[in-house]
C-alpha positions in Angstrom: 0.1 0.1 0.0 3.0 2.2 0.4 3.6 2.1 -3.4 0.0 3.2 -4.0 0.4 6.0 -1.6 3.6 7.2 -3.4 1.9 7.0 -6.7 -0.9 9.1 -5.3 1.5 11.8 -4.0 3.6 11.6 -7.3 0.8 12.0 -9.7 -1.0 14.7 -7.4 2.2 16.8 -7.5 2.5 16.6 -11.2 -1.1 17.5 -11.6 -0.7 20.3 -9.0 2.2 21.8 -10.9 1.0 21.4 -14.5 -2.8 22.0 -14.6 -2.8 25.5 -13.0 -0.2 26.7 -15.6 -2.2 25.3 -18.6 -5.4 26.7 -17.4 -3.7 30.1 -16.8 -2.2 30.1 -20.2 -5.6 29.0 -21.6 -4.0 25.9 -23.3 -7.0 23.8 -23.3 -6.0 21.5 -26.0 -2.7 20.8 -24.2 -4.7 20.3 -21.0 -6.9 17.7 -22.7 -3.9 15.8 -24.1 -2.2 16.1 -20.7 -5.3 14.8 -18.8 -5.7 11.8 -21.2 -2.0 10.9 -21.0 -1.9 11.3 -17.3 -5.0 9.2 -16.9 -3.5 6.3 -19.1 -0.2 6.6 -17.0 -2.2 6.4 -13.7 -4.4 3.5 -14.7 -1.2 1.6 -15.8 0.8 2.4 -12.8 -1.9 1.6 -10.3 -2.7 -1.7 -12.0 1.1 -2.6 -12.0 1.3 -1.5 -8.2 -1.8 -3.6 -7.4 -0.8 -6.7 -9.5 -3.8 -6.3 -11.7 -3.8 -7.8 -15.3 -2.6 -5.1 -17.8 -3.1 -4.7 -21.5 -0.4 -6.5 -23.5 -0.3 -5.3 -27.1 2.2 -7.9 -28.1 -0.4 -10.7 -28.7 -2.3 -8.5 -31.2 1.0 -7.5 -33.0 1.9 -11.2 -33.2 -1.5 -12.0 -34.7 -1.1 -9.2 -37.2 2.4 -10.1 -38.4 2.0 -13.9 -38.1 1.3 -14.4 -41.8 4.3 -12.2 -42.8 6.5 -14.0 -40.4 5.5 -17.5 -42.0 6.0 -16.1 -45.5 9.5 -14.9 -44.6 10.3 -18.3 -42.8 9.2 -20.1 -46.0 11.4 -17.9 -48.2 14.4 -18.3 -46.0 14.0 -22.0 -45.8 13.7 -22.3 -49.6 17.0 -20.3 -49.9 18.7 -22.6 -47.6 17.8 -25.6 -49.9 19.8 -24.0 -52.7 
């Protein structure tokens, strides 16, 4: 639980430093992007700290590139026979 408390302090400090500056300068697009990225970072950090399952994009990338990998493997094995 100490890790969660440290994360709360860290994210709270970053938000306390950045958000007032962005609002004062009326940088609302930057504030939106900052908020979205901060939210993603917080969700990922807390899920790691609490040992919750996290999103792993490698499985999806493997399924996308599997046909290309098979094609390259076949091509290389054909070249070895020569």
